mmCIF file of the N, C-alpha and C atoms, coordinates in Angstrom:
data_MODEL
# 
_entry.id   MODEL 
# 
loop_
_atom_site.group_PDB 
_atom_site.id 
_atom_site.type_symbol 
_atom_site.label_atom_id 
_atom_site.label_alt_id 
_atom_site.label_comp_id 
_atom_site.label_asym_id 
_atom_site.label_entity_id 
_atom_site.label_seq_id 
_atom_site.pdbx_PDB_ins_code 
_atom_site.Cartn_x 
_atom_site.Cartn_y 
_atom_site.Cartn_z 
_atom_site.occupancy 
_atom_site.B_iso_or_equiv 
_atom_site.pdbx_formal_charge 
_atom_site.auth_seq_id 
_atom_site.auth_comp_id 
_atom_site.auth_asym_id 
_atom_site.auth_atom_id 
_atom_site.pdbx_PDB_model_num 
ATOM 1   N N  . UNK A 1 1  ? 9.510   7.273   -13.280 1.00 0.00 ? 1  UNK A N  1 
ATOM 2   C CA . UNK A 1 1  ? 8.395   6.501   -12.955 1.00 0.00 ? 1  UNK A CA 1 
ATOM 3   C C  . UNK A 1 1  ? 8.426   5.289   -13.836 1.00 0.00 ? 1  UNK A C  1 
ATOM 4   N N  . UNK A 1 2  ? 8.729   5.293   -15.046 1.00 0.00 ? 2  UNK A N  1 
ATOM 5   C CA . UNK A 1 2  ? 8.689   4.214   -16.055 1.00 0.00 ? 2  UNK A CA 1 
ATOM 6   C C  . UNK A 1 2  ? 9.864   3.226   -15.488 1.00 0.00 ? 2  UNK A C  1 
ATOM 7   N N  . UNK A 1 3  ? 10.763  3.436   -14.890 1.00 0.00 ? 3  UNK A N  1 
ATOM 8   C CA . UNK A 1 3  ? 11.822  2.482   -14.353 1.00 0.00 ? 3  UNK A CA 1 
ATOM 9   C C  . UNK A 1 3  ? 11.294  1.483   -13.442 1.00 0.00 ? 3  UNK A C  1 
ATOM 10  N N  . UNK A 1 4  ? 10.176  1.974   -12.770 1.00 0.00 ? 4  UNK A N  1 
ATOM 11  C CA . UNK A 1 4  ? 9.515   1.147   -11.667 1.00 0.00 ? 4  UNK A CA 1 
ATOM 12  C C  . UNK A 1 4  ? 8.087   0.644   -12.163 1.00 0.00 ? 4  UNK A C  1 
ATOM 13  N N  . UNK A 1 5  ? 7.908   0.569   -13.375 1.00 0.00 ? 5  UNK A N  1 
ATOM 14  C CA . UNK A 1 5  ? 6.453   0.490   -13.938 1.00 0.00 ? 5  UNK A CA 1 
ATOM 15  C C  . UNK A 1 5  ? 5.839   -0.754  -13.378 1.00 0.00 ? 5  UNK A C  1 
ATOM 16  N N  . UNK A 1 6  ? 6.503   -1.862  -13.258 1.00 0.00 ? 6  UNK A N  1 
ATOM 17  C CA . UNK A 1 6  ? 5.888   -3.201  -12.730 1.00 0.00 ? 6  UNK A CA 1 
ATOM 18  C C  . UNK A 1 6  ? 5.526   -3.027  -11.348 1.00 0.00 ? 6  UNK A C  1 
ATOM 19  N N  . UNK A 1 7  ? 6.292   -2.238  -10.655 1.00 0.00 ? 7  UNK A N  1 
ATOM 20  C CA . UNK A 1 7  ? 6.056   -2.076  -9.088  1.00 0.00 ? 7  UNK A CA 1 
ATOM 21  C C  . UNK A 1 7  ? 4.746   -1.300  -8.911  1.00 0.00 ? 7  UNK A C  1 
ATOM 22  N N  . UNK A 1 8  ? 4.627   -0.150  -9.863  1.00 0.00 ? 8  UNK A N  1 
ATOM 23  C CA . UNK A 1 8  ? 3.457   0.634   -9.801  1.00 0.00 ? 8  UNK A CA 1 
ATOM 24  C C  . UNK A 1 8  ? 2.247   -0.052  -10.117 1.00 0.00 ? 8  UNK A C  1 
ATOM 25  N N  . UNK A 1 9  ? 2.278   -1.003  -11.173 1.00 0.00 ? 9  UNK A N  1 
ATOM 26  C CA . UNK A 1 9  ? 1.203   -1.873  -11.462 1.00 0.00 ? 9  UNK A CA 1 
ATOM 27  C C  . UNK A 1 9  ? 0.830   -2.837  -10.278 1.00 0.00 ? 9  UNK A C  1 
ATOM 28  N N  . UNK A 1 10 ? 1.814   -3.380  -9.851  1.00 0.00 ? 10 UNK A N  1 
ATOM 29  C CA . UNK A 1 10 ? 1.549   -4.355  -8.725  1.00 0.00 ? 10 UNK A CA 1 
ATOM 30  C C  . UNK A 1 10 ? 0.976   -3.752  -7.588  1.00 0.00 ? 10 UNK A C  1 
ATOM 31  N N  . UNK A 1 11 ? 1.298   -2.410  -7.126  1.00 0.00 ? 11 UNK A N  1 
ATOM 32  C CA . UNK A 1 11 ? 0.779   -1.807  -6.068  1.00 0.00 ? 11 UNK A CA 1 
ATOM 33  C C  . UNK A 1 11 ? -0.676  -1.411  -6.336  1.00 0.00 ? 11 UNK A C  1 
ATOM 34  N N  . UNK A 1 12 ? -0.888  -0.864  -7.614  1.00 0.00 ? 12 UNK A N  1 
ATOM 35  C CA . UNK A 1 12 ? -2.291  -0.468  -7.968  1.00 0.00 ? 12 UNK A CA 1 
ATOM 36  C C  . UNK A 1 12 ? -3.266  -1.565  -7.886  1.00 0.00 ? 12 UNK A C  1 
ATOM 37  N N  . UNK A 1 13 ? -2.897  -2.698  -8.435  1.00 0.00 ? 13 UNK A N  1 
ATOM 38  C CA . UNK A 1 13 ? -3.711  -3.866  -8.432  1.00 0.00 ? 13 UNK A CA 1 
ATOM 39  C C  . UNK A 1 13 ? -4.015  -4.522  -7.036  1.00 0.00 ? 13 UNK A C  1 
ATOM 40  N N  . UNK A 1 14 ? -2.974  -4.515  -6.293  1.00 0.00 ? 14 UNK A N  1 
ATOM 41  C CA . UNK A 1 14 ? -3.116  -4.898  -4.917  1.00 0.00 ? 14 UNK A CA 1 
ATOM 42  C C  . UNK A 1 14 ? -4.095  -4.058  -4.085  1.00 0.00 ? 14 UNK A C  1 
ATOM 43  N N  . UNK A 1 15 ? -3.913  -2.572  -4.330  1.00 0.00 ? 15 UNK A N  1 
ATOM 44  C CA . UNK A 1 15 ? -4.838  -1.631  -3.833  1.00 0.00 ? 15 UNK A CA 1 
ATOM 45  C C  . UNK A 1 15 ? -6.260  -1.908  -4.153  1.00 0.00 ? 15 UNK A C  1 
ATOM 46  N N  . UNK A 1 16 ? -6.402  -2.012  -5.591  1.00 0.00 ? 16 UNK A N  1 
ATOM 47  C CA . UNK A 1 16 ? -7.841  -2.203  -6.089  1.00 0.00 ? 16 UNK A CA 1 
ATOM 48  C C  . UNK A 1 16 ? -8.512  -3.433  -5.552  1.00 0.00 ? 16 UNK A C  1 
ATOM 49  N N  . UNK A 1 17 ? -7.669  -4.555  -5.324  1.00 0.00 ? 17 UNK A N  1 
ATOM 50  C CA . UNK A 1 17 ? -8.298  -5.858  -4.893  1.00 0.00 ? 17 UNK A CA 1 
ATOM 51  C C  . UNK A 1 17 ? -8.554  -5.835  -3.317  1.00 0.00 ? 17 UNK A C  1 
ATOM 52  N N  . UNK A 1 18 ? -8.194  -4.748  -2.683  1.00 0.00 ? 18 UNK A N  1 
ATOM 53  C CA . UNK A 1 18 ? -8.246  -4.599  -1.235  1.00 0.00 ? 18 UNK A CA 1 
ATOM 54  C C  . UNK A 1 18 ? -7.400  -5.366  -0.316  1.00 0.00 ? 18 UNK A C  1 
ATOM 55  N N  . UNK A 1 19 ? -6.230  -5.816  -0.936  1.00 0.00 ? 19 UNK A N  1 
ATOM 56  C CA . UNK A 1 19 ? -5.344  -6.586  -0.193  1.00 0.00 ? 19 UNK A CA 1 
ATOM 57  C C  . UNK A 1 19 ? -4.303  -5.717  0.668   1.00 0.00 ? 19 UNK A C  1 
ATOM 58  N N  . UNK A 1 20 ? -3.839  -6.205  1.764   1.00 0.00 ? 20 UNK A N  1 
ATOM 59  C CA . UNK A 1 20 ? -2.923  -5.450  2.677   1.00 0.00 ? 20 UNK A CA 1 
ATOM 60  C C  . UNK A 1 20 ? -1.677  -5.118  1.814   1.00 0.00 ? 20 UNK A C  1 
ATOM 61  N N  . UNK A 1 21 ? -1.172  -3.859  2.075   1.00 0.00 ? 21 UNK A N  1 
ATOM 62  C CA . UNK A 1 21 ? -0.039  -3.278  1.528   1.00 0.00 ? 21 UNK A CA 1 
ATOM 63  C C  . UNK A 1 21 ? 0.909   -2.975  2.676   1.00 0.00 ? 21 UNK A C  1 
ATOM 64  N N  . UNK A 1 22 ? 2.213   -3.298  2.667   1.00 0.00 ? 22 UNK A N  1 
ATOM 65  C CA . UNK A 1 22 ? 3.033   -2.791  3.697   1.00 0.00 ? 22 UNK A CA 1 
ATOM 66  C C  . UNK A 1 22 ? 4.412   -2.451  3.144   1.00 0.00 ? 22 UNK A C  1 
ATOM 67  N N  . UNK A 1 23 ? 4.861   -1.309  3.370   1.00 0.00 ? 23 UNK A N  1 
ATOM 68  C CA . UNK A 1 23 ? 6.235   -0.831  2.873   1.00 0.00 ? 23 UNK A CA 1 
ATOM 69  C C  . UNK A 1 23 ? 6.974   -0.252  3.904   1.00 0.00 ? 23 UNK A C  1 
ATOM 70  N N  . UNK A 1 24 ? 8.272   -0.341  3.825   1.00 0.00 ? 24 UNK A N  1 
ATOM 71  C CA . UNK A 1 24 ? 9.235   0.159   4.889   1.00 0.00 ? 24 UNK A CA 1 
ATOM 72  C C  . UNK A 1 24 ? 10.304  1.026   4.209   1.00 0.00 ? 24 UNK A C  1 
ATOM 73  N N  . UNK A 1 25 ? 10.805  1.992   4.942   1.00 0.00 ? 25 UNK A N  1 
ATOM 74  C CA . UNK A 1 25 ? 12.032  2.885   4.498   1.00 0.00 ? 25 UNK A CA 1 
ATOM 75  C C  . UNK A 1 25 ? 11.697  3.496   3.225   1.00 0.00 ? 25 UNK A C  1 
ATOM 76  N N  . UNK A 1 26 ? 12.641  3.269   2.223   1.00 0.00 ? 26 UNK A N  1 
ATOM 77  C CA . UNK A 1 26 ? 12.569  4.002   0.895   1.00 0.00 ? 26 UNK A CA 1 
ATOM 78  C C  . UNK A 1 26 ? 11.336  3.646   0.065   1.00 0.00 ? 26 UNK A C  1 
ATOM 79  N N  . UNK A 1 27 ? 10.597  2.423   0.455   1.00 0.00 ? 27 UNK A N  1 
ATOM 80  C CA . UNK A 1 27 ? 9.481   2.101   -0.374  1.00 0.00 ? 27 UNK A CA 1 
ATOM 81  C C  . UNK A 1 27 ? 8.394   3.017   -0.077  1.00 0.00 ? 27 UNK A C  1 
ATOM 82  N N  . UNK A 1 28 ? 8.317   3.811   0.954   1.00 0.00 ? 28 UNK A N  1 
ATOM 83  C CA . UNK A 1 28 ? 7.110   4.584   1.277   1.00 0.00 ? 28 UNK A CA 1 
ATOM 84  C C  . UNK A 1 28 ? 7.026   5.641   0.028   1.00 0.00 ? 28 UNK A C  1 
ATOM 85  N N  . UNK A 1 29 ? 8.155   6.171   -0.592  1.00 0.00 ? 29 UNK A N  1 
ATOM 86  C CA . UNK A 1 29 ? 7.990   7.074   -1.600  1.00 0.00 ? 29 UNK A CA 1 
ATOM 87  C C  . UNK A 1 29 ? 7.353   6.497   -2.884  1.00 0.00 ? 29 UNK A C  1 
ATOM 88  N N  . UNK A 1 30 ? 7.809   5.322   -3.125  1.00 0.00 ? 30 UNK A N  1 
ATOM 89  C CA . UNK A 1 30 ? 7.317   4.532   -4.276  1.00 0.00 ? 30 UNK A CA 1 
ATOM 90  C C  . UNK A 1 30 ? 5.728   4.152   -3.896  1.00 0.00 ? 30 UNK A C  1 
ATOM 91  N N  . UNK A 1 31 ? 5.354   3.885   -2.813  1.00 0.00 ? 31 UNK A N  1 
ATOM 92  C CA . UNK A 1 31 ? 3.873   3.703   -2.541  1.00 0.00 ? 31 UNK A CA 1 
ATOM 93  C C  . UNK A 1 31 ? 3.109   4.883   -2.722  1.00 0.00 ? 31 UNK A C  1 
ATOM 94  N N  . UNK A 1 32 ? 3.625   6.126   -2.288  1.00 0.00 ? 32 UNK A N  1 
ATOM 95  C CA . UNK A 1 32 ? 2.900   7.335   -2.270  1.00 0.00 ? 32 UNK A CA 1 
ATOM 96  C C  . UNK A 1 32 ? 2.668   7.709   -3.768  1.00 0.00 ? 32 UNK A C  1 
ATOM 97  N N  . UNK A 1 33 ? 3.599   7.411   -4.401  1.00 0.00 ? 33 UNK A N  1 
ATOM 98  C CA . UNK A 1 33 ? 3.371   7.879   -6.005  1.00 0.00 ? 33 UNK A CA 1 
ATOM 99  C C  . UNK A 1 33 ? 2.399   6.837   -6.586  1.00 0.00 ? 33 UNK A C  1 
ATOM 100 N N  . UNK A 1 34 ? 2.349   5.575   -6.224  1.00 0.00 ? 34 UNK A N  1 
ATOM 101 C CA . UNK A 1 34 ? 1.565   4.525   -6.903  1.00 0.00 ? 34 UNK A CA 1 
ATOM 102 C C  . UNK A 1 34 ? 0.164   4.556   -6.606  1.00 0.00 ? 34 UNK A C  1 
ATOM 103 N N  . UNK A 1 35 ? -0.046  5.045   -5.374  1.00 0.00 ? 35 UNK A N  1 
ATOM 104 C CA . UNK A 1 35 ? -1.544  5.074   -4.845  1.00 0.00 ? 35 UNK A CA 1 
ATOM 105 C C  . UNK A 1 35 ? -2.409  5.955   -5.707  1.00 0.00 ? 35 UNK A C  1 
ATOM 106 N N  . UNK A 1 36 ? -3.675  5.596   -5.963  1.00 0.00 ? 36 UNK A N  1 
ATOM 107 C CA . UNK A 1 36 ? -4.483  6.670   -6.495  1.00 0.00 ? 36 UNK A CA 1 
ATOM 108 C C  . UNK A 1 36 ? -4.839  7.898   -5.621  1.00 0.00 ? 36 UNK A C  1 
ATOM 109 N N  . UNK A 1 37 ? -5.284  8.900   -6.298  1.00 0.00 ? 37 UNK A N  1 
ATOM 110 C CA . UNK A 1 37 ? -5.625  10.031  -5.607  1.00 0.00 ? 37 UNK A CA 1 
ATOM 111 C C  . UNK A 1 37 ? -6.829  9.729   -4.753  1.00 0.00 ? 37 UNK A C  1 
ATOM 112 N N  . UNK A 1 38 ? -6.699  10.288  -3.387  1.00 0.00 ? 38 UNK A N  1 
ATOM 113 C CA . UNK A 1 38 ? -7.726  9.903   -2.399  1.00 0.00 ? 38 UNK A CA 1 
ATOM 114 C C  . UNK A 1 38 ? -7.306  8.760   -1.574  1.00 0.00 ? 38 UNK A C  1 
ATOM 115 N N  . UNK A 1 39 ? -6.328  8.153   -1.909  1.00 0.00 ? 39 UNK A N  1 
ATOM 116 C CA . UNK A 1 39 ? -5.943  7.018   -1.124  1.00 0.00 ? 39 UNK A CA 1 
ATOM 117 C C  . UNK A 1 39 ? -4.933  7.571   0.073   1.00 0.00 ? 39 UNK A C  1 
ATOM 118 N N  . UNK A 1 40 ? -4.974  7.105   1.249   1.00 0.00 ? 40 UNK A N  1 
ATOM 119 C CA . UNK A 1 40 ? -4.181  7.542   2.366   1.00 0.00 ? 40 UNK A CA 1 
ATOM 120 C C  . UNK A 1 40 ? -3.299  6.383   2.827   1.00 0.00 ? 40 UNK A C  1 
ATOM 121 N N  . UNK A 1 41 ? -2.000  6.832   3.394   1.00 0.00 ? 41 UNK A N  1 
ATOM 122 C CA . UNK A 1 41 ? -1.154  5.823   4.095   1.00 0.00 ? 41 UNK A CA 1 
ATOM 123 C C  . UNK A 1 41 ? -1.587  5.636   5.419   1.00 0.00 ? 41 UNK A C  1 
ATOM 124 N N  . UNK A 1 42 ? -1.382  4.368   5.903   1.00 0.00 ? 42 UNK A N  1 
ATOM 125 C CA . UNK A 1 42 ? -1.771  3.993   7.207   1.00 0.00 ? 42 UNK A CA 1 
ATOM 126 C C  . UNK A 1 42 ? -3.243  4.079   7.564   1.00 0.00 ? 42 UNK A C  1 
ATOM 127 N N  . UNK A 1 43 ? -4.007  3.631   6.641   1.00 0.00 ? 43 UNK A N  1 
ATOM 128 C CA . UNK A 1 43 ? -5.371  3.206   6.918   1.00 0.00 ? 43 UNK A CA 1 
ATOM 129 C C  . UNK A 1 43 ? -5.900  2.371   5.935   1.00 0.00 ? 43 UNK A C  1 
ATOM 130 N N  . UNK A 1 44 ? -6.822  1.597   6.212   1.00 0.00 ? 44 UNK A N  1 
ATOM 131 C CA . UNK A 1 44 ? -7.509  0.538   5.495   1.00 0.00 ? 44 UNK A CA 1 
ATOM 132 C C  . UNK A 1 44 ? -6.551  -0.414  4.776   1.00 0.00 ? 44 UNK A C  1 
ATOM 133 N N  . UNK A 1 45 ? -5.693  -0.889  5.705   1.00 0.00 ? 45 UNK A N  1 
ATOM 134 C CA . UNK A 1 45 ? -4.670  -1.887  5.247   1.00 0.00 ? 45 UNK A CA 1 
ATOM 135 C C  . UNK A 1 45 ? -3.484  -1.480  4.463   1.00 0.00 ? 45 UNK A C  1 
ATOM 136 N N  . UNK A 1 46 ? -3.344  -0.126  4.353   1.00 0.00 ? 46 UNK A N  1 
ATOM 137 C CA . UNK A 1 46 ? -2.203  0.410   3.580   1.00 0.00 ? 46 UNK A CA 1 
ATOM 138 C C  . UNK A 1 46 ? -1.110  1.002   4.724   1.00 0.00 ? 46 UNK A C  1 
ATOM 139 N N  . UNK A 1 47 ? -0.142  0.188   4.921   1.00 0.00 ? 47 UNK A N  1 
ATOM 140 C CA . UNK A 1 47 ? 0.803   0.391   6.087   1.00 0.00 ? 47 UNK A CA 1 
ATOM 141 C C  . UNK A 1 47 ? 2.126   0.844   5.601   1.00 0.00 ? 47 UNK A C  1 
ATOM 142 N N  . UNK A 1 48 ? 2.572   1.839   6.164   1.00 0.00 ? 48 UNK A N  1 
ATOM 143 C CA . UNK A 1 48 ? 4.062   2.311   5.894   1.00 0.00 ? 48 UNK A CA 1 
ATOM 144 C C  . UNK A 1 48 ? 4.828   2.899   7.069   1.00 0.00 ? 48 UNK A C  1 
ATOM 145 N N  . UNK A 1 49 ? 6.163   2.837   7.016   1.00 0.00 ? 49 UNK A N  1 
ATOM 146 C CA . UNK A 1 49 ? 6.943   3.345   7.992   1.00 0.00 ? 49 UNK A CA 1 
ATOM 147 C C  . UNK A 1 49 ? 8.421   3.435   7.470   1.00 0.00 ? 49 UNK A C  1 
ATOM 148 N N  . UNK A 1 50 ? 8.817   4.679   7.747   1.00 0.00 ? 50 UNK A N  1 
ATOM 149 C CA . UNK A 1 50 ? 10.245  5.064   7.382   1.00 0.00 ? 50 UNK A CA 1 
ATOM 150 C C  . UNK A 1 50 ? 11.133  4.920   8.594   1.00 0.00 ? 50 UNK A C  1 
ATOM 151 N N  . UNK A 1 51 ? 10.747  5.134   9.779   1.00 0.00 ? 51 UNK A N  1 
ATOM 152 C CA . UNK A 1 51 ? 11.701  5.115   10.892  1.00 0.00 ? 51 UNK A CA 1 
ATOM 153 C C  . UNK A 1 51 ? 11.856  3.599   11.321  1.00 0.00 ? 51 UNK A C  1 
ATOM 154 N N  . UNK A 1 52 ? 13.092  3.264   11.397  1.00 0.00 ? 52 UNK A N  1 
ATOM 155 C CA . UNK A 1 52 ? 13.647  2.005   11.590  1.00 0.00 ? 52 UNK A CA 1 
ATOM 156 C C  . UNK A 1 52 ? 13.093  1.596   12.976  1.00 0.00 ? 52 UNK A C  1 
ATOM 157 N N  . UNK A 1 53 ? 13.007  2.390   13.935  1.00 0.00 ? 53 UNK A N  1 
ATOM 158 C CA . UNK A 1 53 ? 12.530  1.981   15.208  1.00 0.00 ? 53 UNK A CA 1 
ATOM 159 C C  . UNK A 1 53 ? 11.118  1.513   15.257  1.00 0.00 ? 53 UNK A C  1 
ATOM 160 N N  . UNK A 1 54 ? 10.351  1.723   14.260  1.00 0.00 ? 54 UNK A N  1 
ATOM 161 C CA . UNK A 1 54 ? 8.972   1.408   14.362  1.00 0.00 ? 54 UNK A CA 1 
ATOM 162 C C  . UNK A 1 54 ? 8.521   0.361   13.241  1.00 0.00 ? 54 UNK A C  1 
ATOM 163 N N  . UNK A 1 55 ? 9.516   -0.140  12.595  1.00 0.00 ? 55 UNK A N  1 
ATOM 164 C CA . UNK A 1 55 ? 9.362   -0.969  11.397  1.00 0.00 ? 55 UNK A CA 1 
ATOM 165 C C  . UNK A 1 55 ? 8.758   -2.310  11.833  1.00 0.00 ? 55 UNK A C  1 
ATOM 166 N N  . UNK A 1 56 ? 9.297   -2.854  12.952  1.00 0.00 ? 56 UNK A N  1 
ATOM 167 C CA . UNK A 1 56 ? 8.821   -4.306  13.419  1.00 0.00 ? 56 UNK A CA 1 
ATOM 168 C C  . UNK A 1 56 ? 7.276   -4.034  13.731  1.00 0.00 ? 56 UNK A C  1 
ATOM 169 N N  . UNK A 1 57 ? 6.895   -2.976  14.317  1.00 0.00 ? 57 UNK A N  1 
ATOM 170 C CA . UNK A 1 57 ? 5.357   -2.868  14.630  1.00 0.00 ? 57 UNK A CA 1 
ATOM 171 C C  . UNK A 1 57 ? 4.550   -2.885  13.300  1.00 0.00 ? 57 UNK A C  1 
ATOM 172 N N  . UNK A 1 58 ? 5.053   -2.327  12.305  1.00 0.00 ? 58 UNK A N  1 
ATOM 173 C CA . UNK A 1 58 ? 4.328   -2.250  11.026  1.00 0.00 ? 58 UNK A CA 1 
ATOM 174 C C  . UNK A 1 58 ? 4.267   -3.586  10.307  1.00 0.00 ? 58 UNK A C  1 
ATOM 175 N N  . UNK A 1 59 ? 5.305   -4.251  10.503  1.00 0.00 ? 59 UNK A N  1 
ATOM 176 C CA . UNK A 1 59 ? 5.577   -5.700  9.911   1.00 0.00 ? 59 UNK A CA 1 
ATOM 177 C C  . UNK A 1 59 ? 4.436   -6.571  10.687  1.00 0.00 ? 59 UNK A C  1 
ATOM 178 N N  . UNK A 1 60 ? 4.337   -6.370  12.029  1.00 0.00 ? 60 UNK A N  1 
ATOM 179 C CA . UNK A 1 60 ? 3.320   -7.196  12.775  1.00 0.00 ? 60 UNK A CA 1 
ATOM 180 C C  . UNK A 1 60 ? 2.014   -6.939  12.386  1.00 0.00 ? 60 UNK A C  1 
ATOM 181 N N  . UNK A 1 61 ? 1.627   -5.624  12.126  1.00 0.00 ? 61 UNK A N  1 
ATOM 182 C CA . UNK A 1 61 ? 0.450   -5.205  11.732  1.00 0.00 ? 61 UNK A CA 1 
ATOM 183 C C  . UNK A 1 61 ? -0.036  -5.764  10.256  1.00 0.00 ? 61 UNK A C  1 
ATOM 184 N N  . UNK A 1 62 ? 1.007   -5.730  9.393   1.00 0.00 ? 62 UNK A N  1 
ATOM 185 C CA . UNK A 1 62 ? 0.842   -6.221  8.102   1.00 0.00 ? 62 UNK A CA 1 
ATOM 186 C C  . UNK A 1 62 ? 0.430   -7.662  8.060   1.00 0.00 ? 62 UNK A C  1 
ATOM 187 N N  . UNK A 1 63 ? 1.318   -8.415  8.858   1.00 0.00 ? 63 UNK A N  1 
ATOM 188 C CA . UNK A 1 63 ? 1.070   -10.004 8.977   1.00 0.00 ? 63 UNK A CA 1 
ATOM 189 C C  . UNK A 1 63 ? -0.491  -10.299 9.480   1.00 0.00 ? 63 UNK A C  1 
ATOM 190 N N  . UNK A 1 64 ? -0.776  -9.456  10.500  1.00 0.00 ? 64 UNK A N  1 
ATOM 191 C CA . UNK A 1 64 ? -2.203  -9.610  10.975  1.00 0.00 ? 64 UNK A CA 1 
ATOM 192 C C  . UNK A 1 64 ? -3.207  -9.345  9.854   1.00 0.00 ? 64 UNK A C  1 
ATOM 193 N N  . UNK A 1 65 ? -2.935  -8.532  8.906   1.00 0.00 ? 65 UNK A N  1 
ATOM 194 C CA . UNK A 1 65 ? -3.843  -8.131  7.885   1.00 0.00 ? 65 UNK A CA 1 
ATOM 195 C C  . UNK A 1 65 ? -3.932  -8.957  6.789   1.00 0.00 ? 65 UNK A C  1 
ATOM 196 N N  . UNK A 1 66 ? -2.730  -9.667  6.549   1.00 0.00 ? 66 UNK A N  1 
ATOM 197 C CA . UNK A 1 66 ? -2.746  -10.540 5.371   1.00 0.00 ? 66 UNK A CA 1 
ATOM 198 C C  . UNK A 1 66 ? -4.063  -11.622 5.298   1.00 0.00 ? 66 UNK A C  1 
ATOM 199 N N  . UNK A 1 67 ? -4.680  -11.714 4.300   1.00 0.00 ? 67 UNK A N  1 
ATOM 200 C CA . UNK A 1 67 ? -5.791  -12.497 4.332   1.00 0.00 ? 67 UNK A CA 1 
ATOM 201 C C  . UNK A 1 67 ? -7.141  -11.646 4.293   1.00 0.00 ? 67 UNK A C  1 
ATOM 202 N N  . UNK A 1 68 ? -7.088  -10.525 4.938   1.00 0.00 ? 68 UNK A N  1 
ATOM 203 C CA . UNK A 1 68 ? -8.174  -9.809  4.979   1.00 0.00 ? 68 UNK A CA 1 
ATOM 204 C C  . UNK A 1 68 ? -8.349  -8.726  3.814   1.00 0.00 ? 68 UNK A C  1 
ATOM 205 N N  . UNK A 1 69 ? -9.518  -8.309  3.369   1.00 0.00 ? 69 UNK A N  1 
ATOM 206 C CA . UNK A 1 69 ? -9.745  -7.388  2.216   1.00 0.00 ? 69 UNK A CA 1 
ATOM 207 C C  . UNK A 1 69 ? -10.345 -6.068  2.741   1.00 0.00 ? 69 UNK A C  1 
ATOM 208 N N  . UNK A 1 70 ? -9.976  -5.038  2.079   1.00 0.00 ? 70 UNK A N  1 
ATOM 209 C CA . UNK A 1 70 ? -10.409 -3.493  2.533   1.00 0.00 ? 70 UNK A CA 1 
ATOM 210 C C  . UNK A 1 70 ? -11.142 -2.999  1.345   1.00 0.00 ? 70 UNK A C  1 
ATOM 211 N N  . UNK A 1 71 ? -12.416 -3.421  1.368   1.00 0.00 ? 71 UNK A N  1 
ATOM 212 C CA . UNK A 1 71 ? -13.269 -3.030  0.101   1.00 0.00 ? 71 UNK A CA 1 
ATOM 213 C C  . UNK A 1 71 ? -13.714 -1.469  0.326   1.00 0.00 ? 71 UNK A C  1 
ATOM 214 N N  . UNK A 1 72 ? -13.642 -0.829  1.414   1.00 0.00 ? 72 UNK A N  1 
ATOM 215 C CA . UNK A 1 72 ? -14.058 0.507   1.641   1.00 0.00 ? 72 UNK A CA 1 
ATOM 216 C C  . UNK A 1 72 ? -13.053 1.431   1.267   1.00 0.00 ? 72 UNK A C  1 
ATOM 217 N N  . UNK A 1 73 ? -12.001 1.064   0.700   1.00 0.00 ? 73 UNK A N  1 
ATOM 218 C CA . UNK A 1 73 ? -10.977 1.949   0.347   1.00 0.00 ? 73 UNK A CA 1 
ATOM 219 C C  . UNK A 1 73 ? -11.584 2.965   -0.689  1.00 0.00 ? 73 UNK A C  1 
ATOM 220 N N  . UNK A 1 74 ? -11.093 4.325   -0.786  1.00 0.00 ? 74 UNK A N  1 
ATOM 221 C CA . UNK A 1 74 ? -11.441 5.263   -1.681  1.00 0.00 ? 74 UNK A CA 1 
ATOM 222 C C  . UNK A 1 74 ? -10.788 5.018   -2.950  1.00 0.00 ? 74 UNK A C  1 
ATOM 223 N N  . UNK A 1 75 ? -11.404 5.441   -4.050  1.00 0.00 ? 75 UNK A N  1 
ATOM 224 C CA . UNK A 1 75 ? -11.034 5.504   -5.513  1.00 0.00 ? 75 UNK A CA 1 
ATOM 225 C C  . UNK A 1 75 ? -10.729 4.161   -6.067  1.00 0.00 ? 75 UNK A C  1 
ATOM 226 N N  . UNK A 1 76 ? -11.342 3.001   -5.622  1.00 0.00 ? 76 UNK A N  1 
ATOM 227 C CA . UNK A 1 76 ? -11.138 1.692   -6.109  1.00 0.00 ? 76 UNK A CA 1 
ATOM 228 C C  . UNK A 1 76 ? -11.593 1.779   -7.746  1.00 0.00 ? 76 UNK A C  1 
ATOM 229 N N  . UNK A 1 77 ? -12.557 2.587   -8.033  1.00 0.00 ? 77 UNK A N  1 
ATOM 230 C CA . UNK A 1 77 ? -13.065 2.533   -9.382  1.00 0.00 ? 77 UNK A CA 1 
ATOM 231 C C  . UNK A 1 77 ? -12.039 3.325   -10.296 1.00 0.00 ? 77 UNK A C  1 
ATOM 232 N N  . UNK A 1 78 ? -11.085 4.050   -9.695  1.00 0.00 ? 78 UNK A N  1 
ATOM 233 C CA . UNK A 1 78 ? -10.261 4.871   -10.370 1.00 0.00 ? 78 UNK A CA 1 
ATOM 234 C C  . UNK A 1 78 ? -8.979  4.126   -10.926 1.00 0.00 ? 78 UNK A C  1 
ATOM 235 N N  . UNK A 1 79 ? -8.857  2.877   -10.266 1.00 0.00 ? 79 UNK A N  1 
ATOM 236 C CA . UNK A 1 79 ? -7.530  2.095   -10.573 1.00 0.00 ? 79 UNK A CA 1 
ATOM 237 C C  . UNK A 1 79 ? -7.907  1.013   -11.641 1.00 0.00 ? 79 UNK A C  1 
ATOM 238 N N  . UNK A 1 80 ? -7.117  1.050   -12.674 1.00 0.00 ? 80 UNK A N  1 
ATOM 239 C CA . UNK A 1 80 ? -7.348  0.024   -13.623 1.00 0.00 ? 80 UNK A CA 1 
ATOM 240 C C  . UNK A 1 80 ? -6.605  -1.275  -13.183 1.00 0.00 ? 80 UNK A C  1 
ATOM 241 N N  . UNK A 1 81 ? -7.275  -2.266  -13.261 1.00 0.00 ? 81 UNK A N  1 
ATOM 242 C CA . UNK A 1 81 ? -6.687  -3.636  -12.909 1.00 0.00 ? 81 UNK A CA 1 
ATOM 243 C C  . UNK A 1 81 ? -7.454  -4.740  -13.501 1.00 0.00 ? 81 UNK A C  1 
# 
């Protein structure tokens, strides 16, 4: 986990500030570990996809969400940022 410390901090802060998060392929494992307890993949602007055939769909969804915030995410107070 410490080898990717900067990535964990970046994901945590992005989550806390309600910004869209999108990961593909192997990044899904990192995202899963970095999100706070109570956070869920593929809801409230947190997008992920491991299957190559669906990745373009997730990219399109992510682009549509950039600029919007998701303040109703669970566990925002649990994230140090």
